[in-house]
C-alpha positions in Angstrom: 0.0 0.0 0.0 1.1 3.5 -0.7 2.2 5.5 2.2 1.6 9.2 2.7 5.3 9.9 1.9 5.0 8.0 -1.4 1.9 10.0 -2.3 3.7 13.2 -1.6 6.6 12.1 -3.7 4.4 11.2 -6.7 2.4 14.4 -6.3 5.6 16.5 -6.4 6.6 15.1 -9.8 5.9 17.0 -13.0 2.6 16.1 -14.8 4.3 14.2 -17.6 6.2 12.0 -15.2 3.1 11.3 -13.1 1.4 10.1 -16.2 4.3 7.7 -16.9 4.0 6.5 -13.3 0.3 5.8 -13.7 0.9 4.0 -17.0 3.6 1.9 -15.4 1.3 1.0 -12.5 -1.5 0.0 -15.0 1.1 -2.1 -16.9 2.1 -3.9 -13.7 -1.5 -4.6 -12.8 -2.3 -6.1 -16.2 0.8 -8.2 -16.1 -0.1 -9.5 -12.7 -3.6 -10.4 -13.6 -3.0 -12.2 -16.9 -2.6 -16.0 -17.0 0.9 -17.2 -17.3 1.9 -18.2 -20.8 2.1 -21.9 -21.4 5.0 -23.2 -23.4 4.0 -24.5 -26.8 4.4 -28.2 -27.1 6.5 -29.3 -29.9 4.6 -31.4 -32.4 6.0 -34.7 -33.8 5.2 -35.5 -37.4 4.0 -38.9 -38.3 2.5 -40.1 -35.0 -0.8 -41.0 -36.6 0.6 -42.5 -39.8 -1.6 -45.4 -41.0 -4.4 -44.5 -38.5 -6.6 -42.4 -40.8 -8.2 -43.9 -43.8 -10.1 -42.0 -46.6 -12.6 -44.2 -48.5 -12.2 -44.4 -52.3 -15.7 -42.9 -52.8 -15.0 -39.9 -50.6 -15.6 -37.4 -53.4 -18.7 -39.1 -54.8 -22.2 -37.5 -54.2 -24.2 -38.8 -51.3 -27.3 -40.8 -52.0 -29.3 -38.5 -49.7 -28.7 -35.6 -52.1 -29.4 -37.3 -55.5 -32.7 -35.6 -55.9 -31.0 -32.2 -55.7 -28.3 -33.1 -58.2 -30.6 -33.5 -61.2 
C-alpha cells in the first residue's frame, strides 16, 4: 500500500512524469492479472501415420442428395 510519503513524492513530480508512473502501474497490474503463458508443445510429425483412412468414394455425391443433383 502506498504511504503518505509516497503519495507526496508522486504528487511533487511534473505532470508528464506522473502520467508515466500511472501508466507503469497499469502495466504492472495487467501483467499481474493475466494468466501465465504456457510453453508451446513441440509437435512430432507422423505419429498418426496409418491410423486415418479415406474411403475411395470420398468425393462421390451422397445418396441423400441425389434428388437435388438433377
